C-alpha angles and dihedrals in degrees: 000000000000092000092055091052091052092050092047091048091049092050092048092049090048092052090048090053092048089055090057094057115112104213118209120254122254091254093052092046092053092047093050092044089054090049092052092048091049094049090047091051092050091048090050091051091049092051090048091050093049090047091053093047093048091047092053091045094050091045089053092049096046098045096045 
C-alpha cells in the first residue's frame, strides 16, 4: 500500500507543478516558431555550402 501512496503523491505534486506553468501567448509562440525555422534554414544552407565546397575540393585533389 505504501507504493500506491507514493505514486498518488507524485501525481498530485506533478499536477500542482503543471498548474504553475506560465504558457506563452499565441503571438510569442508564433514568433519563436519563426525564429526556430529561420535558424534551421540558415544552418541547413551552411551545411549545404560546406558540403559543396568539400566536394569540389576532394574532386580537385583526387583528379589531379
